[in-house]
N, CA, C and O atoms as a GROMACS GRO file, in nm:
protein
  428
    1MET      N    1   2.959   0.904  -4.939
    1MET     CA    2   2.895   0.958  -4.821
    1MET      C    3   2.899   0.853  -4.710
    1MET      O    4   2.853   0.741  -4.730
    2PRO      N    5   2.952   0.889  -4.591
    2PRO     CA    6   2.962   0.792  -4.482
    2PRO      C    7   2.824   0.757  -4.426
    2PRO      O    8   2.732   0.838  -4.426
    3ARG      N    9   2.813   0.633  -4.379
    3ARG     CA   10   2.687   0.587  -4.320
    3ARG      C   11   2.714   0.531  -4.180
    3ARG      O   12   2.825   0.491  -4.147
    4GLY      N   13   2.608   0.530  -4.099
    4GLY     CA   14   2.619   0.471  -3.966
    4GLY      C   15   2.692   0.562  -3.869
    4GLY      O   16   2.721   0.678  -3.897
    5GLY      N   17   2.720   0.505  -3.755
    5GLY     CA   18   2.790   0.580  -3.653
    5GLY      C   19   2.698   0.664  -3.567
    5GLY      O   20   2.576   0.662  -3.584
    6LYS      N   21   2.758   0.735  -3.477
    6LYS     CA   22   2.684   0.817  -3.381
    6LYS      C   23   2.641   0.947  -3.447
    6LYS      O   24   2.721   1.016  -3.510
    7ARG      N   25   2.512   0.981  -3.433
    7ARG     CA   26   2.461   1.106  -3.488
    7ARG      C   27   2.394   1.186  -3.377
    7ARG      O   28   2.322   1.131  -3.294
    8ARG      N   29   2.420   1.312  -3.376
    8ARG     CA   30   2.363   1.401  -3.274
    8ARG      C   31   2.210   1.407  -3.290
    8ARG      O   32   2.160   1.427  -3.400
    9GLY      N   33   2.136   1.390  -3.177
    9GLY     CA   34   1.990   1.398  -3.179
    9GLY      C   35   1.922   1.271  -3.226
    9GLY      O   36   1.799   1.266  -3.233
   10ALA      N   37   1.999   1.168  -3.260
   10ALA     CA   38   1.940   1.042  -3.307
   10ALA      C   39   1.900   0.955  -3.188
   10ALA      O   40   1.950   0.972  -3.077
   11GLY      N   41   1.812   0.863  -3.214
   11GLY     CA   42   1.773   0.767  -3.112
   11GLY      C   43   1.651   0.810  -3.032
   11GLY      O   44   1.599   0.921  -3.047
   12ARG      N   45   1.609   0.719  -2.949
   12ARG     CA   46   1.490   0.741  -2.867
   12ARG      C   47   1.518   0.842  -2.756
   12ARG      O   48   1.626   0.840  -2.696
   13LYS      N   49   1.423   0.927  -2.730
   13LYS     CA   50   1.438   1.026  -2.624
   13LYS      C   51   1.408   0.960  -2.488
   13LYS      O   52   1.321   0.873  -2.480
   14PRO      N   53   1.480   1.000  -2.383
   14PRO     CA   54   1.461   0.936  -2.252
   14PRO      C   55   1.324   0.965  -2.192
   14PRO      O   56   1.269   1.073  -2.210
   15ASP      N   57   1.271   0.866  -2.120
   15ASP     CA   58   1.144   0.882  -2.050
   15ASP      C   59   1.162   0.946  -1.912
   15ASP      O   60   1.064   0.987  -1.849
   16TRP      N   61   1.282   0.955  -1.867
   16TRP     CA   62   1.310   0.998  -1.731
   16TRP      C   63   1.359   1.142  -1.727
   16TRP      O   64   1.445   1.181  -1.807
   17ARG      N   65   1.306   1.223  -1.636
   17ARG     CA   66   1.348   1.362  -1.619
   17ARG      C   67   1.487   1.372  -1.557
   17ARG      O   68   1.562   1.466  -1.586
   18HIS      N   69   1.521   1.276  -1.474
   18HIS     CA   70   1.648   1.282  -1.404
   18HIS      C   71   1.766   1.232  -1.487
   18HIS      O   72   1.877   1.218  -1.436
   19GLY      N   73   1.742   1.205  -1.615
   19GLY     CA   74   1.853   1.175  -1.705
   19GLY      C   75   1.889   1.028  -1.717
   19GLY      O   76   1.802   0.941  -1.724
   20LYS      N   77   2.018   1.004  -1.719
   20LYS     CA   78   2.075   0.873  -1.748
   20LYS      C   79   2.018   0.763  -1.658
   20LYS      O   80   1.993   0.786  -1.539
   21THR      N   81   1.997   0.645  -1.715
   21THR     CA   82   1.943   0.532  -1.640
   21THR      C   83   2.046   0.420  -1.634
   21THR      O   84   2.148   0.422  -1.702
   22ARG      N   85   2.016   0.322  -1.550
   22ARG     CA   86   2.101   0.203  -1.544
   22ARG      C   87   2.015   0.082  -1.513
   22ARG      O   88   1.907   0.096  -1.455
   23THR      N   89   2.061  -0.034  -1.551
   23THR     CA   90   1.988  -0.158  -1.533
   23THR      C   91   2.008  -0.209  -1.391
   23THR      O   92   2.119  -0.209  -1.339
   24ILE      N   93   1.898  -0.253  -1.328
   24ILE     CA   94   1.906  -0.316  -1.196
   24ILE      C   95   1.825  -0.444  -1.198
   24ILE      O   96   1.739  -0.462  -1.284
   25ARG      N   97   1.853  -0.532  -1.104
   25ARG     CA   98   1.777  -0.657  -1.093
   25ARG      C   99   1.681  -0.643  -0.976
   25ARG      O  100   1.720  -0.608  -0.864
   26VAL      N  101   1.555  -0.672  -1.003
   26VAL     CA  102   1.452  -0.669  -0.899
   26VAL      C  103   1.364  -0.792  -0.916
   26VAL      O  104   1.358  -0.847  -1.025
   27PRO      N  105   1.297  -0.836  -0.811
   27PRO     CA  106   1.207  -0.951  -0.824
   27PRO      C  107   1.096  -0.922  -0.925
   27PRO      O  108   1.038  -0.813  -0.924
   28GLU      N  109   1.066  -1.016  -1.011
   28GLU     CA  110   0.964  -0.998  -1.114
   28GLU      C  111   0.829  -0.959  -1.054
   28GLU      O  112   0.755  -0.880  -1.113
   29ALA      N  113   0.797  -1.013  -0.938
   29ALA     CA  114   0.668  -0.985  -0.876
   29ALA      C  115   0.653  -0.838  -0.836
   29ALA      O  116   0.542  -0.790  -0.818
   30LEU      N  117   0.766  -0.766  -0.822
   30LEU     CA  118   0.762  -0.628  -0.776
   30LEU      C  119   0.789  -0.525  -0.886
   30LEU      O  120   0.786  -0.405  -0.859
   31VAL      N  121   0.815  -0.570  -1.008
   31VAL     CA  122   0.855  -0.480  -1.116
   31VAL      C  123   0.758  -0.365  -1.136
   31VAL      O  124   0.799  -0.249  -1.139
   32GLU      N  125   0.630  -0.395  -1.150
   32GLU     CA  126   0.532  -0.290  -1.179
   32GLU      C  127   0.524  -0.187  -1.067
   32GLU      O  128   0.520  -0.067  -1.093
   33GLU      N  129   0.522  -0.232  -0.942
   33GLU     CA  130   0.515  -0.140  -0.829
   33GLU      C  131   0.640  -0.053  -0.820
   33GLU      O  132   0.631   0.066  -0.792
   34ILE      N  133   0.756  -0.114  -0.843
   34ILE     CA  134   0.881  -0.039  -0.836
   34ILE      C  135   0.887   0.066  -0.947
   34ILE      O  136   0.926   0.180  -0.922
   35LEU      N  137   0.848   0.029  -1.068
   35LEU     CA  138   0.846   0.125  -1.178
   35LEU      C  139   0.748   0.239  -1.152
   35LEU      O  140   0.779   0.356  -1.178
   36GLU      N  141   0.631   0.206  -1.100
   36GLU     CA  142   0.531   0.309  -1.069
   36GLU      C  143   0.587   0.408  -0.967
   36GLU      O  144   0.573   0.529  -0.982
   37TYR      N  145   0.650   0.355  -0.863
   37TYR     CA  146   0.708   0.439  -0.759
   37TYR      C  147   0.822   0.524  -0.816
   37TYR      O  148   0.832   0.643  -0.785
   38ALA      N  149   0.908   0.464  -0.898
   38ALA     CA  150   1.020   0.536  -0.958
   38ALA      C  151   0.971   0.650  -1.048
   38ALA      O  152   1.028   0.759  -1.046
   39HIS      N  153   0.867   0.625  -1.126
   39HIS     CA  154   0.812   0.730  -1.212
   39HIS      C  155   0.754   0.845  -1.130
   39HIS      O  156   0.767   0.962  -1.167
   40LYS      N  157   0.690   0.812  -1.018
   40LYS     CA  158   0.636   0.917  -0.932
   40LYS      C  159   0.748   1.001  -0.872
   40LYS      O  160   0.736   1.123  -0.863
   41LEU      N  161   0.855   0.936  -0.830
   41LEU     CA  162   0.970   1.010  -0.779
   41LEU      C  163   1.029   1.100  -0.887
   41LEU      O  164   1.065   1.214  -0.861
   42ASP      N  165   1.039   1.047  -1.008
   42ASP     CA  166   1.099   1.119  -1.120
   42ASP      C  167   1.017   1.243  -1.158
   42ASP      O  168   1.074   1.345  -1.197
   43THR      N  169   0.885   1.234  -1.148
   43THR     CA  170   0.800   1.348  -1.186
   43THR      C  171   0.779   1.445  -1.071
   43THR      O  172   0.714   1.548  -1.089
   44GLY      N  173   0.832   1.414  -0.953
   44GLY     CA  174   0.821   1.506  -0.840
   44GLY      C  175   0.697   1.486  -0.757
   44GLY      O  176   0.665   1.570  -0.673
   45ASP      N  177   0.626   1.375  -0.778
   45ASP     CA  178   0.509   1.346  -0.695
   45ASP      C  179   0.559   1.321  -0.554
   45ASP      O  180   0.640   1.231  -0.530
   46THR      N  181   0.511   1.401  -0.458
   46THR     CA  182   0.561   1.393  -0.322
   46THR      C  183   0.474   1.308  -0.231
   46THR      O  184   0.478   1.324  -0.109
   47THR      N  185   0.395   1.218  -0.289
   47THR     CA  186   0.311   1.132  -0.207
   47THR      C  187   0.400   1.054  -0.111
   47THR      O  188   0.493   0.985  -0.152
   48ASP      N  189   0.370   1.067   0.016
   48ASP     CA  190   0.448   0.999   0.118
   48ASP      C  191   0.375   0.871   0.158
   48ASP      O  192   0.283   0.875   0.240
   49TYR      N  193   0.415   0.759   0.100
   49TYR     CA  194   0.347   0.633   0.123
   49TYR      C  195   0.359   0.587   0.267
   49TYR      O  196   0.270   0.518   0.318
   50ASP      N  197   0.465   0.624   0.333
   50ASP     CA  198   0.488   0.579   0.468
   50ASP      C  199   0.386   0.636   0.566
   50ASP      O  200   0.340   0.563   0.654
   51THR      N  201   0.350   0.762   0.554
   51THR     CA  202   0.260   0.823   0.651
   51THR      C  203   0.113   0.797   0.620
   51THR      O  204   0.030   0.801   0.710
   52ILE      N  205   0.080   0.770   0.495
   52ILE     CA  206  -0.060   0.746   0.459
   52ILE      C  207  -0.116   0.628   0.537
   52ILE      O  208  -0.226   0.636   0.590
   53SER      N  209  -0.041   0.520   0.545
   53SER     CA  210  -0.090   0.400   0.610
   53SER      C  211  -0.094   0.412   0.763
   53SER      O  212  -0.150   0.326   0.830
   54LYS      N  213  -0.035   0.517   0.818
   54LYS     CA  214  -0.030   0.531   0.962
   54LYS      C  215  -0.143   0.616   1.018
   54LYS      O  216  -0.150   0.639   1.139
   55VAL      N  217  -0.232   0.664   0.933
   55VAL     CA  218  -0.345   0.744   0.979
   55VAL      C  219  -0.464   0.651   0.995
   55VAL      O  220  -0.505   0.584   0.900
   56VAL      N  221  -0.520   0.646   1.114
   56VAL     CA  222  -0.634   0.560   1.141
   56VAL      C  223  -0.750   0.646   1.189
   56VAL      O  224  -0.741   0.710   1.294
   57ASP      N  225  -0.858   0.648   1.112
   57ASP     CA  226  -0.978   0.724   1.149
   57ASP      C  227  -1.067   0.634   1.233
   57ASP      O  228  -1.124   0.536   1.183
   58LEU      N  229  -1.079   0.666   1.361
   58LEU     CA  230  -1.156   0.582   1.454
   58LEU      C  231  -1.296   0.635   1.478
   58LEU      O  232  -1.365   0.587   1.568
   59SER      N  233  -1.341   0.734   1.398
   59SER     CA  234  -1.478   0.782   1.418
   59SER      C  235  -1.575   0.670   1.382
   59SER      O  236  -1.557   0.600   1.282
   60GLY      N  237  -1.675   0.656   1.462
   60GLY     CA  238  -1.774   0.552   1.440
   60GLY      C  239  -1.738   0.420   1.506
   60GLY      O  240  -1.812   0.322   1.492
   61ILE      N  241  -1.627   0.415   1.577
   61ILE     CA  242  -1.585   0.291   1.644
   61ILE      C  243  -1.587   0.316   1.795
   61ILE      O  244  -1.536   0.416   1.844
   62THR      N  245  -1.647   0.223   1.868
   62THR     CA  246  -1.648   0.231   2.014
   62THR      C  247  -1.508   0.199   2.065
   62THR      O  248  -1.448   0.099   2.026
   63ILE      N  249  -1.458   0.285   2.154
   63ILE     CA  250  -1.324   0.263   2.209
   63ILE      C  251  -1.339   0.239   2.359
   63ILE      O  252  -1.348   0.333   2.437
   64PRO      N  253  -1.341   0.111   2.398
   64PRO     CA  254  -1.357   0.078   2.541
   64PRO      C  255  -1.232   0.114   2.622
   64PRO      O  256  -1.124   0.136   2.568
   65GLU      N  257  -1.252   0.119   2.752
   65GLU     CA  258  -1.141   0.150   2.843
   65GLU      C  259  -1.144   0.052   2.960
   65GLU      O  260  -1.248   0.031   3.022
   66ILE      N  261  -1.030  -0.006   2.988
   66ILE     CA  262  -1.016  -0.096   3.103
   66ILE      C  263  -0.892  -0.052   3.179
   66ILE      O  264  -0.783  -0.041   3.123
   67ARG      N  265  -0.910  -0.027   3.307
   67ARG     CA  266  -0.801   0.017   3.396
   67ARG      C  267  -0.723   0.135   3.338
   67ARG      O  268  -0.600   0.139   3.345
   68GLY      N  269  -0.796   0.230   3.280
   68GLY     CA  270  -0.734   0.352   3.229
   68GLY      C  271  -0.669   0.340   3.092
   68GLY      O  272  -0.610   0.436   3.044
   69LYS      N  273  -0.678   0.223   3.030
   69LYS     CA  274  -0.617   0.205   2.898
   69LYS      C  275  -0.726   0.184   2.794
   69LYS      O  276  -0.819   0.106   2.814
   70ARG      N  277  -0.713   0.254   2.683
   70ARG     CA  278  -0.810   0.242   2.574
   70ARG      C  279  -0.759   0.142   2.470
   70ARG      O  280  -0.639   0.125   2.452
   71PHE      N  281  -0.853   0.076   2.405
   71PHE     CA  282  -0.815  -0.021   2.303
   71PHE      C  283  -0.923  -0.031   2.196
   71PHE      O  284  -1.036   0.013   2.216
   72VAL      N  285  -0.887  -0.090   2.083
   72VAL     CA  286  -0.979  -0.107   1.971
   72VAL      C  287  -0.975  -0.253   1.930
   72VAL      O  288  -0.868  -0.313   1.921
   73PHE      N  289  -1.092  -0.310   1.905
   73PHE     CA  290  -1.100  -0.448   1.858
   73PHE      C  291  -1.075  -0.452   1.707
   73PHE      O  292  -1.128  -0.370   1.633
   74LEU      N  293  -0.995  -0.548   1.663
   74LEU     CA  294  -0.970  -0.565   1.519
   74LEU      C  295  -1.101  -0.591   1.445
   74LEU      O  296  -1.119  -0.544   1.332
   75SER      N  297  -1.190  -0.664   1.508
   75SER     CA  298  -1.318  -0.693   1.443
   75SER      C  299  -1.396  -0.564   1.415
   75SER      O  300  -1.466  -0.555   1.314
   76ASP      N  301  -1.385  -0.465   1.505
   76ASP     CA  302  -1.452  -0.337   1.481
   76ASP      C  303  -1.389  -0.263   1.364
   76ASP      O  304  -1.460  -0.201   1.284
   77LEU      N  305  -1.257  -0.269   1.353
   77LEU     CA  306  -1.189  -0.205   1.239
   77LEU      C  307  -1.230  -0.270   1.107
   77LEU      O  308  -1.251  -0.200   1.008
   78ILE      N  309  -1.241  -0.401   1.106
   78ILE     CA  310  -1.281  -0.473   0.984
   78ILE      C  311  -1.424  -0.436   0.946
   78ILE      O  312  -1.454  -0.418   0.828
   79LYS      N  313  -1.511  -0.424   1.046
   79LYS     CA  314  -1.652  -0.391   1.019
   79LYS      C  315  -1.667  -0.256   0.949
   79LYS      O  316  -1.759  -0.238   0.870
   80VAL      N  317  -1.578  -0.160   0.978
   80VAL     CA  318  -1.588  -0.028   0.915
   80VAL      C  319  -1.502  -0.017   0.790
   80VAL      O  320  -1.491   0.091   0.731
   81GLY      N  321  -1.439  -0.128   0.748
   81GLY     CA  322  -1.372  -0.130   0.619
   81GLY      C  323  -1.220  -0.129   0.617
   81GLY      O  324  -1.161  -0.119   0.510
   82TYR      N  325  -1.155  -0.139   0.732
   82TYR     CA  326  -1.009  -0.142   0.732
   82TYR      C  327  -0.957  -0.278   0.686
   82TYR      O  328  -1.019  -0.381   0.712
   83LEU      N  329  -0.845  -0.278   0.618
   83LEU     CA  330  -0.777  -0.400   0.577
   83LEU      C  331  -0.673  -0.430   0.683
   83LEU      O  332  -0.589  -0.346   0.715
   84ILE      N  333  -0.679  -0.549   0.738
   84ILE     CA  334  -0.586  -0.588   0.844
   84ILE      C  335  -0.482  -0.684   0.785
   84ILE      O  336  -0.516  -0.779   0.715
   85GLU      N  337  -0.357  -0.656   0.815
   85GLU     CA  338  -0.249  -0.745   0.774
   85GLU      C  339  -0.168  -0.780   0.897
   85GLU      O  340  -0.155  -0.695   0.985
   86PRO      N  341  -0.115  -0.898   0.908
   86PRO     CA  342  -0.116  -1.007   0.813
   86PRO      C  343  -0.255  -1.070   0.800
   86PRO      O  344  -0.339  -1.060   0.889
   87GLU      N  345  -0.276  -1.134   0.688
   87GLU     CA  346  -0.405  -1.193   0.654
   87GLU      C  347  -0.450  -1.295   0.759
   87GLU      O  348  -0.568  -1.307   0.789
   88LYS      N  349  -0.355  -1.367   0.813
   88LYS     CA  350  -0.386  -1.469   0.914
   88LYS      C  351  -0.457  -1.406   1.035
   88LYS      O  352  -0.553  -1.462   1.088
   89LEU      N  353  -0.408  -1.290   1.076
   89LEU     CA  354  -0.468  -1.219   1.189
   89LEU      C  355  -0.607  -1.167   1.151
   89LEU      O  356  -0.700  -1.173   1.232
   90ALA      N  357  -0.620  -1.116   1.030
   90ALA     CA  358  -0.750  -1.067   0.982
   90ALA      C  359  -0.852  -1.180   0.979
   90ALA      O  360  -0.967  -1.160   1.019
   91ASN      N  361  -0.810  -1.297   0.934
   91ASN     CA  362  -0.902  -1.412   0.928
   91ASN      C  363  -0.951  -1.451   1.066
   91ASN      O  364  -1.068  -1.489   1.082
   92LYS      N  365  -0.865  -1.443   1.166
   92LYS     CA  366  -0.908  -1.473   1.304
   92LYS      C  367  -1.014  -1.373   1.350
   92LYS      O  368  -1.112  -1.412   1.413
   93ALA      N  369  -0.993  -1.246   1.319
   93ALA     CA  370  -1.090  -1.144   1.359
   93ALA      C  371  -1.222  -1.162   1.284
   93ALA      O  372  -1.329  -1.142   1.342
   94ILE      N  373  -1.216  -1.199   1.156
   94ILE     CA  374  -1.337  -1.224   1.078
   94ILE      C  375  -1.413  -1.344   1.134
   94ILE      O  376  -1.536  -1.341   1.141
   95ASP      N  377  -1.341  -1.448   1.173
   95ASP     CA  378  -1.406  -1.564   1.236
   95ASP      C  379  -1.479  -1.521   1.363
   95ASP      O  380  -1.588  -1.568   1.392
   96GLU      N  381  -1.416  -1.431   1.438
   96GLU     CA  382  -1.478  -1.380   1.561
   96GLU      C  383  -1.609  -1.305   1.529
   96GLU      O  384  -1.708  -1.319   1.602
   97ILE      N  385  -1.609  -1.227   1.422
   97ILE     CA  386  -1.729  -1.154   1.381
   97ILE      C  387  -1.841  -1.252   1.348
   97ILE      O  388  -1.955  -1.234   1.391
   98TYR      N  389  -1.808  -1.357   1.272
   98TYR     CA  390  -1.909  -1.457   1.235
   98TYR      C  391  -1.962  -1.531   1.357
   98TYR      O  392  -2.082  -1.559   1.366
   99ARG      N  393  -1.874  -1.563   1.452
   99ARG     CA  394  -1.918  -1.630   1.573
   99ARG      C  395  -2.015  -1.542   1.651
   99ARG      O  396  -2.116  -1.590   1.703
  100GLU      N  397  -1.986  -1.411   1.659
  100GLU     CA  398  -2.076  -1.317   1.727
  100GLU      C  399  -2.213  -1.314   1.660
  100GLU      O  400  -2.316  -1.310   1.727
  101GLN      N  401  -2.212  -1.316   1.525
  101GLN     CA  402  -2.338  -1.312   1.451
  101GLN      C  403  -2.419  -1.438   1.472
  101GLN      O  404  -2.541  -1.431   1.486
  102VAL      N  405  -2.354  -1.554   1.473
  102VAL     CA  406  -2.423  -1.681   1.493
  102VAL      C  407  -2.484  -1.685   1.632
  102VAL      O  408  -2.598  -1.731   1.648
  103VAL      N  409  -2.413  -1.638   1.733
  103VAL     CA  410  -2.465  -1.637   1.870
  103VAL      C  411  -2.586  -1.544   1.878
  103VAL      O  412  -2.685  -1.579   1.942
  104SER      N  413  -2.579  -1.427   1.816
  104SER     CA  414  -2.692  -1.333   1.823
  104SER      C  415  -2.813  -1.386   1.747
  104SER      O  416  -2.926  -1.357   1.787
  105TYR      N  417  -2.794  -1.462   1.640
  105TYR     CA  418  -2.906  -1.518   1.565
  105TYR      C  419  -2.971  -1.634   1.638
  105TYR      O  420  -3.092  -1.657   1.625
  106SER      N  421  -2.892  -1.709   1.716
  106SER     CA  422  -2.946  -1.826   1.784
  106SER      C  423  -3.022  -1.790   1.910
  106SER      O  424  -3.088  -1.876   1.969
  107ARG      N  425  -3.016  -1.667   1.954
  107ARG     CA  426  -3.087  -1.626   2.076
  107ARG      C  427  -3.230  -1.600   2.051
  107ARG      O  428  -3.303  -1.565   2.144
   0.00000   0.00000   0.00000
């Protein structure tokens, strides 16, 4: 009786709906995020990551106007819970918040 060789239906079943896979090289720091995104694409999850981050809810924030132009202070966005990137810019706005608080306490 012959042994070994290719057998129909043998082996591990694929985890991917879209079929055949191939090996790629990606930075180790991004592996988990890339796999998570790839699995979502494979299962048909249509979450659009690009547009989610572009929606800014400004309710509860004062929007001043100078010479017909409206603007929002980063410190106000941080106060209501927004994450500001790059971190360096966020840290400057946070320092501004603390300076405002120190001035108001010293009065």
